[in-house]
C-alpha positions as CSV (number, residue, x, y, z in Angstrom):
1,M,-0.1,0.0,0.0
2,T,1.4,3.4,-1.0
3,D,1.9,6.3,1.4
4,A,-0.9,8.1,-0.3
5,N,-3.2,5.2,0.0
6,R,-2.4,5.0,3.6
7,M,-3.2,8.8,4.0
8,T,-6.4,8.2,2.2
9,L,-7.0,5.1,4.4
10,T,-6.6,6.9,7.7
11,G,-9.0,9.7,6.2
12,Q,-6.9,12.6,7.5
13,V,-9.2,15.4,6.1
14,G,-8.7,18.4,8.1
15,A,-9.6,17.5,11.7
16,E,-11.6,14.4,10.6
17,A,-10.6,10.9,10.8
18,C,-12.4,8.0,9.0
19,T,-10.9,4.6,9.3
20,A,-11.6,1.7,7.0
21,K,-11.3,-1.9,8.5
22,E,-8.4,-4.1,7.3
23,A,-10.9,-6.7,6.1
24,D,-12.7,-4.0,4.0
25,V,-9.4,-2.9,2.7
26,A,-8.7,-6.3,1.4
27,A,-12.2,-6.5,-0.1
28,I,-11.9,-3.2,-1.8
29,D,-8.6,-4.4,-3.6
30,R,-10.4,-7.5,-4.7
31,L,-13.3,-5.6,-6.1
32,R,-11.1,-3.3,-8.0
33,T,-9.4,-6.2,-9.7
34,L,-12.9,-7.9,-10.2
35,A,-14.1,-4.7,-11.9
36,A,-11.1,-4.6,-14.3
37,G,-11.8,-8.4,-15.1
38,I,-15.3,-7.5,-15.9
39,R,-14.5,-4.6,-18.0
40,G,-12.0,-6.9,-19.8
41,E,-14.8,-9.6,-20.5
42,L,-17.1,-6.8,-21.7
43,A,-14.6,-5.5,-24.1
44,K,-14.7,-8.8,-26.1
45,V,-18.2,-7.9,-27.2
46,I,-18.8,-4.1,-26.4
47,I,-16.7,-1.4,-28.1
48,G,-16.1,1.6,-26.2
49,Q,-18.9,2.7,-23.7
50,D,-16.4,2.7,-20.9
51,D,-18.3,5.4,-18.9
52,V,-21.5,3.5,-19.2
53,I,-20.0,0.3,-18.0
54,E,-18.7,2.1,-15.0
55,K,-22.1,3.6,-14.0
56,L,-23.6,0.1,-14.6
57,L,-21.0,-1.4,-12.1
58,I,-21.6,1.4,-9.5
59,C,-25.3,0.7,-9.7
60,V,-24.8,-3.0,-9.2
61,F,-22.6,-2.7,-6.3
62,A,-24.7,0.2,-4.8
63,R,-27.8,-2.0,-4.9
64,G,-29.3,0.6,-7.3
65,H,-31.4,0.3,-10.6
66,A,-30.3,2.1,-13.8
67,L,-32.2,3.5,-16.8
68,L,-30.3,3.6,-19.9
69,M,-31.2,6.3,-22.5
70,G,-30.0,6.2,-26.1
71,V,-31.0,5.9,-29.7
72,P,-31.3,2.5,-31.2
73,G,-28.1,0.6,-32.2
74,L,-25.8,1.7,-29.5
75,A,-25.8,-1.9,-27.9
76,K,-27.7,-1.1,-24.8
77,T,-29.5,-4.4,-24.7
78,L,-26.3,-6.2,-25.7
79,L,-24.3,-4.5,-22.8
80,I,-26.9,-5.4,-20.1
81,H,-27.1,-9.0,-21.3
82,S,-23.3,-9.3,-21.4
83,L,-23.0,-7.9,-18.0
84,S,-25.2,-10.7,-16.7
85,E,-23.0,-13.2,-18.5
86,T,-19.9,-12.0,-16.5
87,M,-22.0,-12.7,-13.2
88,S,-23.5,-15.9,-12.1
89,L,-26.9,-14.5,-11.8
90,S,-30.4,-15.5,-13.3
91,F,-31.3,-13.0,-16.2
92,N,-34.8,-12.3,-17.8
93,R,-35.5,-9.9,-20.5
94,I,-39.0,-8.2,-20.8
95,Q,-39.9,-6.7,-24.0
96,F,-42.3,-3.9,-23.1
97,T,-45.2,-3.4,-25.6
98,P,-48.5,-1.5,-25.5
99,D,-50.4,-4.6,-24.9
100,L,-48.3,-6.0,-22.0
101,M,-50.1,-6.5,-18.8
102,P,-49.0,-6.4,-15.1
103,S,-49.4,-10.1,-14.8
104,D,-47.1,-10.8,-17.8
105,I,-44.4,-9.2,-15.7
106,T,-45.2,-10.4,-12.1
107,G,-46.9,-13.9,-13.0
108,T,-50.3,-15.1,-12.6
109,E,-52.3,-17.8,-10.9
110,I,-53.5,-20.8,-13.1
111,L,-55.8,-23.6,-12.3
112,Q,-53.9,-26.8,-12.1
113,E,-54.8,-30.5,-11.4
114,T,-53.7,-31.8,-8.0
115,S,-52.7,-35.1,-7.0
116,Q,-56.1,-36.0,-5.8
117,P,-58.3,-37.1,-8.8
118,G,-61.1,-34.7,-9.7
119,R,-59.7,-31.9,-7.5
120,R,-58.1,-28.7,-8.9
121,A,-56.2,-25.7,-7.2
122,F,-54.8,-22.4,-8.2
123,E,-51.1,-22.3,-8.5
124,F,-48.9,-19.2,-9.0
125,V,-46.6,-19.2,-12.0
126,K,-43.8,-16.8,-11.6
127,G,-43.3,-14.2,-14.2
128,P,-39.9,-12.8,-15.7
129,I,-39.5,-10.4,-12.7
130,F,-38.4,-13.3,-10.8
131,A,-34.7,-13.1,-11.6
132,N,-31.5,-11.4,-10.3
133,I,-31.1,-9.1,-13.3
134,V,-34.2,-8.0,-15.2
135,L,-33.9,-6.1,-18.5
136,A,-36.9,-3.9,-19.1
137,D,-36.3,-3.2,-22.7
138,E,-38.1,-0.1,-24.0
139,I,-39.8,0.5,-20.7
140,N,-41.7,3.5,-21.9
141,R,-43.7,1.5,-24.5
142,T,-46.1,0.1,-22.0
143,P,-49.0,1.9,-20.2
144,P,-48.5,3.2,-16.7
145,K,-50.6,0.4,-15.1
146,T,-47.9,-2.2,-16.2
147,Q,-45.1,0.1,-15.5
148,A,-46.4,0.4,-12.1
149,A,-45.9,-3.5,-11.7
150,L,-42.3,-2.7,-11.4
151,L,-42.6,-0.3,-8.6
152,Q,-43.1,-2.6,-5.7
153,A,-40.4,-5.0,-7.0
154,M,-38.0,-2.2,-7.3
155,Q,-38.4,-0.6,-4.0
156,E,-39.3,-3.6,-1.8
157,H,-37.8,-6.5,-3.7
158,R,-41.2,-8.3,-3.2
159,V,-44.2,-9.2,-5.5
160,N,-47.8,-9.3,-4.2
161,A,-50.1,-11.8,-5.9
162,G,-53.6,-12.1,-4.6
163,S,-53.2,-13.0,-1.0
164,N,-49.6,-14.1,-1.4
165,T,-46.3,-12.1,-1.1
166,F,-43.2,-13.4,-2.7
167,V,-39.7,-12.2,-1.8
168,L,-37.4,-11.8,-4.8
169,D,-34.0,-13.4,-4.6
170,K,-31.0,-11.1,-3.9
171,P,-29.2,-9.6,-5.5
172,F,-31.9,-7.8,-7.6
173,F,-31.5,-5.1,-10.3
174,V,-33.9,-3.6,-12.9
175,L,-31.8,-2.2,-15.9
176,A,-34.2,-0.5,-18.2
177,T,-33.8,0.9,-21.7
178,Q,-35.6,3.9,-23.3
179,N,-35.4,5.4,-26.7
180,P,-35.5,9.3,-26.6
181,I,-36.3,9.9,-30.2
182,E,-39.5,7.9,-30.9
183,Q,-42.3,9.4,-28.7
184,E,-45.1,8.2,-30.8
185,G,-47.0,5.1,-29.0
186,T,-45.0,5.6,-25.8
187,Y,-46.0,6.4,-22.3
188,P,-43.7,8.8,-20.2
189,L,-42.5,7.0,-16.9
190,P,-44.4,8.5,-13.8
191,E,-42.0,10.5,-11.7
192,A,-42.4,8.1,-8.9
193,Q,-41.0,5.3,-10.9
194,L,-38.3,7.5,-12.4
195,D,-37.2,8.2,-8.8
196,R,-36.7,4.5,-8.1
197,F,-33.9,4.4,-10.6
198,M,-30.5,5.3,-9.1
199,F,-29.0,6.4,-12.3
200,L,-30.3,7.8,-15.7
201,I,-27.3,6.9,-18.0
202,H,-27.1,8.5,-21.4
203,V,-25.6,6.3,-23.9
204,N,-23.9,8.4,-26.6
205,Y,-22.7,7.6,-30.1
206,P,-19.0,6.0,-30.3
207,T,-16.1,7.9,-31.4
208,R,-14.7,7.8,-34.9
209,D,-12.0,5.2,-33.9
210,E,-14.6,3.1,-31.8
211,E,-16.9,3.1,-34.9
212,R,-14.2,1.8,-37.2
213,R,-13.5,-1.0,-34.6
214,I,-17.3,-1.7,-34.6
215,A,-17.3,-2.0,-38.5
216,R,-14.1,-4.2,-38.5
217,E,-14.6,-6.5,-35.4
218,T,-18.4,-7.2,-35.2
219,T,-19.3,-8.0,-38.7
220,G,-17.4,-11.2,-38.8
221,G,-17.8,-14.5,-36.9
222,T,-19.9,-15.2,-33.7
223,L,-19.3,-13.1,-30.6
224,P,-16.8,-14.9,-28.1
225,P,-18.2,-16.5,-24.9
226,L,-17.9,-14.5,-21.8
227,Q,-16.5,-16.0,-18.5
228,S,-18.4,-15.6,-15.3
229,L,-16.4,-13.9,-12.7
230,V,-18.5,-13.3,-9.6
231,S,-21.4,-15.2,-7.9
232,G,-24.5,-13.6,-6.4
233,R,-23.2,-14.2,-2.7
234,E,-19.9,-12.4,-3.6
235,I,-21.8,-9.5,-4.9
236,I,-24.0,-9.2,-1.8
237,E,-20.7,-9.2,0.3
238,F,-19.1,-6.5,-1.9
239,Q,-22.4,-4.4,-1.7
240,D,-22.0,-4.6,2.1
241,V,-18.5,-3.3,1.9
242,V,-19.8,-0.4,-0.3
243,R,-22.1,0.5,2.6
244,R,-19.2,0.4,5.1
245,M,-17.2,2.8,3.1
246,P,-15.9,5.8,5.3
247,V,-17.4,9.1,4.4
248,P,-16.1,12.4,6.0
249,E,-18.6,14.8,7.3
250,H,-17.7,17.6,4.8
251,V,-18.7,15.2,2.0
252,Y,-22.1,14.7,3.7
253,D,-22.3,18.4,4.1
254,Y,-21.5,19.1,0.2
255,V,-24.1,16.3,-0.8
256,V,-26.9,18.1,1.2
257,E,-26.0,21.5,0.0
258,L,-26.0,20.4,-3.6
259,V,-29.4,18.7,-3.5
260,R,-31.1,21.5,-1.6
261,K,-29.8,24.3,-3.9
262,S,-31.8,22.4,-6.7
263,R,-35.2,23.1,-5.1
264,P,-36.6,26.3,-6.2
265,T,-39.0,26.8,-3.2
266,L,-36.1,27.0,-0.7
267,P,-34.8,30.5,0.1
268,D,-31.0,29.4,-0.4
269,A,-31.7,28.3,-3.9
270,P,-29.9,30.3,-6.6
271,A,-32.1,32.9,-8.6
272,W,-31.4,31.0,-11.8
273,V,-32.9,27.8,-10.1
274,K,-36.0,29.6,-9.2
275,K,-36.3,30.9,-12.7
276,W,-35.8,27.5,-14.6
277,V,-36.5,24.8,-12.2
278,T,-40.2,23.4,-11.3
279,W,-39.2,20.7,-9.1
280,G,-35.8,19.9,-7.5
281,A,-34.4,16.6,-6.3
282,G,-35.8,14.8,-3.2
283,P,-34.2,13.1,-0.2
284,R,-33.6,10.0,-2.4
285,A,-31.0,11.8,-4.4
286,V,-29.0,12.6,-1.3
287,Q,-29.0,8.9,-0.5
288,Y,-27.9,7.8,-4.1
289,L,-25.4,10.6,-4.3
290,V,-23.7,9.2,-1.2
291,L,-24.0,5.5,-2.2
292,G,-22.9,6.3,-5.8
293,A,-19.9,8.1,-4.5
294,K,-19.0,5.1,-2.1
295,A,-19.4,2.6,-4.9
296,R,-17.2,4.6,-7.3
297,A,-14.5,5.1,-4.8
298,V,-14.4,1.4,-4.0
299,L,-14.3,0.3,-7.7
300,R,-11.3,2.6,-8.2
301,G,-9.6,1.1,-5.2
302,N,-9.8,4.1,-2.8
303,Y,-10.4,3.8,0.8
304,L,-12.3,7.1,1.5
305,V,-15.0,8.8,-0.5
306,Q,-13.9,12.2,-1.9
307,L,-15.6,15.3,-3.4
308,E,-14.8,14.1,-6.9
309,D,-16.7,10.9,-6.4
310,V,-19.9,12.9,-5.7
311,R,-19.4,15.2,-8.6
312,A,-18.7,12.1,-10.9
313,V,-22.0,10.7,-9.9
314,A,-24.0,13.9,-9.8
315,E,-25.3,14.1,-13.5
316,P,-26.7,10.3,-13.7
317,V,-28.4,10.8,-10.1
318,L,-29.9,14.2,-10.7
319,A,-30.7,14.3,-14.4
320,H,-34.2,12.7,-14.0
321,R,-34.9,14.3,-10.6
322,I,-34.7,18.0,-11.7
323,L,-37.6,19.1,-13.7
324,T,-37.2,22.3,-15.8
325,N,-40.0,24.5,-16.9
326,F,-41.1,26.4,-19.8
327,H,-38.6,29.3,-19.2
328,A,-35.6,26.8,-19.3
329,E,-36.9,25.1,-22.5
330,S,-37.3,28.4,-24.3
331,E,-33.7,29.3,-23.5
332,G,-32.3,25.9,-24.3
333,I,-31.5,25.1,-20.7
334,T,-31.5,21.3,-19.8
335,S,-31.4,19.6,-16.5
336,M,-27.8,18.6,-17.3
337,E,-26.8,22.2,-17.6
338,I,-28.6,23.1,-14.1
339,I,-26.5,20.1,-12.7
340,R,-23.3,21.6,-14.1
341,R,-24.3,25.2,-12.6
342,L,-25.2,23.6,-9.2
343,I,-21.8,21.8,-9.0
344,A,-20.0,25.0,-9.8
345,A,-22.1,26.9,-7.3
346,T,-21.9,24.6,-4.5
347,A,-18.8,25.2,-1.9
348,E,-16.4,22.4,-1.3
349,G,-17.0,22.6,2.4
């Protein structure tokens, strides 16, 4: 361990001291190596998208759900499916369509013959939500009633069916995709459901060099098989390590100030927030900023959360939690611009 890492480990930030346990230090080192291995496996089939991959890994190890936003053809579905292959987890894909019913997701009771002749009984047949990783493909193509079927599962990790309640196996993640271009025949996600997603991840076009590699490397033979590197039990253990990651008090103060500045109804909000923002981020944003910063620090092999970790996850955490108004739209101001201004306006503590 380097002297710089020892300084980080002991957490000497001003007068504050945060200490990570030695067992957690070893786990952090293992997780950093594991993350590098997962990136290497994904590189066999995914070209570029390093930032998207890092954000997905942050969500996985912070116990969060992610919504991927991008135009068709950017390998969003392939990326999620490939990620599941690098982990020994069950995987189900749900293709959302306008005629999809809630029971198509959660499951339904059917009348079955019993072992006693002439007697039948209802038996619950589990739907595709019963998996460790659920890919909700084009989630905005189904009505709110069906979208709401995901809400309880995402928040409580359980499903109610009739008089029965079924607990979903851990770990459990919903990784959804959405096309921002085609709005005809789509149903915008309710704000309550959007808030359940830890990250809104924008998937952008590849660079010129990456696109040349795509043209050269993905138009030949079949894709290579991916190696499974981590089990569900190990993921849960790593998630516990992330939760125990030390956070200095000034980082908590920074997170709270950043989120509170986004709320136009509060007196300490900047004038431009009051002008352009209808609703700011809620308390869940505070939680996800801290958890995202913890997971990012761990994945990078650090032993203490720093302000740069918070700033790095601010956009995916806040982008879908800050609602701009007509004034912002008329001036070309997006929620991403609001977030950048908030970061610039928030003191480092």
